[in-house]
C-alpha positions as a printed Julia matrix, in Angstrom:
118×3 Matrix{Float64}:
   0.0    -0.02    0.01
   1.28    3.49   -0.72
   1.67    6.24    1.89
  -1.35    8.41    2.37
  -1.45   12.02    3.12
  -4.54   11.43    5.46
  -4.93    8.87    8.16
  -8.62    7.86    8.24
 -10.4     6.56   11.26
 -13.57    4.31   10.87
 -16.77    3.63   12.64
 -17.63   -0.01   12.51
 -21.39   -0.8    12.27
 -23.97   -3.44   11.28
 -26.91   -2.67    9.19
 -29.31   -5.15    7.87
 -26.82   -7.79    8.45
 -24.05   -6.05    6.53
 -20.75   -4.9     7.93
 -20.2    -1.19    7.33
 -17.15    1.12    7.75
 -17.83    4.81    7.8
 -14.84    7.14    7.48
 -14.81    9.85   10.0
 -12.85   12.27    7.67
 -13.32   13.57    4.19
 -14.63   12.05    1.94
 -16.88   10.56    4.66
 -17.32    7.36    2.74
 -19.63    4.62    3.78
 -18.05    1.28    2.82
 -19.36   -2.33    2.9
 -17.29   -5.26    3.81
 -17.99   -8.18    1.59
 -17.02  -11.57    3.05
 -15.53  -14.17    0.6
 -13.2   -17.18    0.68
  -9.6   -17.48   -0.59
 -10.99  -19.9    -3.2
 -13.69  -17.53   -4.35
 -11.77  -14.26   -3.92
 -10.7   -13.56   -7.5
 -14.26  -14.31   -8.86
 -15.75  -12.19   -6.11
 -13.42   -9.24   -6.81
 -14.07   -9.47  -10.7
 -17.9    -9.49  -10.15
 -17.85   -6.44   -7.78
 -15.44   -4.62  -10.04
 -18.22   -4.59  -12.79
 -20.4    -2.71  -10.41
 -17.85   -0.2    -9.02
 -14.61    0.31   -7.06
 -13.28   -2.51   -5.0
 -10.39   -2.52   -2.51
  -8.83   -5.56   -0.64
  -5.95   -6.17    1.76
  -2.56   -7.22    0.29
  -2.61  -10.54    1.72
  -5.95  -11.35    3.45
  -8.24  -13.04    0.84
 -11.36  -13.47    3.19
 -12.96   -9.97    2.47
 -13.07   -6.99    0.17
 -14.37   -3.52    0.44
 -17.03   -1.76   -1.89
 -18.11    1.94   -1.92
 -21.58    2.7    -0.94
 -21.72    6.42   -0.51
 -19.63    9.48    0.32
 -20.02   13.05    1.24
 -23.53   14.05    2.51
 -24.97   10.63    2.31
 -27.79   11.36    0.17
 -28.69   14.6     2.25
 -28.22   13.01    5.69
 -25.22   15.26    6.37
 -25.68   18.49    4.25
 -22.5    19.98    5.83
 -20.56   17.26    4.15
 -21.62   17.87    0.64
 -18.92   17.46   -1.81
 -19.4    19.39   -5.25
 -17.81   17.18   -7.98
 -16.72   19.02  -11.18
 -14.64   18.42  -14.2
 -11.71   20.18  -12.37
 -11.81   17.96   -9.2
 -13.24   14.63  -10.02
  -9.93   12.81  -10.5
  -8.85   14.09   -7.06
 -12.04   12.8    -5.58
 -11.47    9.39   -7.2
  -7.78    9.28   -5.71
  -9.15   10.23   -2.32
 -11.78    7.75   -2.66
  -9.22    4.91   -3.61
  -7.12    6.06   -0.69
  -9.9     5.73    1.97
 -10.95    2.36    0.58
  -7.45    0.97    0.7
  -7.04    2.18    4.15
 -10.43    0.67    5.24
  -9.11   -2.72    4.02
  -5.99   -2.39    6.09
  -8.15   -1.17    9.0
 -10.54   -3.97    8.9
  -7.73   -6.64    8.61
  -5.87   -5.17   11.63
  -8.75   -4.35   13.86
 -11.27   -7.19   13.13
  -9.82  -10.08   11.21
  -6.47  -10.19   13.14
  -8.17  -10.0    16.57
 -10.57  -12.81   15.55
  -7.64  -14.92   14.78
  -6.04  -14.36   18.07
  -9.12  -15.05   20.22
């Protein structure tokens, strides 16, 4: 993983049986953890990439991360509105890739690793 300019913190929650990670800093992304198995990992990532952006841990093949929403979360947090323009869309995509990559590392370190030690 490359070095990031921003260190993100995440709120872990469950909603309708799904594991969510919510970034507490810009771009305030809500990300979903998709469980898989090492045997199905490549197929799962391929299918999910057809639908949008996917992040995963460098070595753990038991989950991946997808993007659900960012910014104001469909009007729930108007103070977090992010105007996307032709001038800034690439920077937003890079910021989104960064938060998703950090979420994969965070989830492996704070959830998966702890489950393995207990």
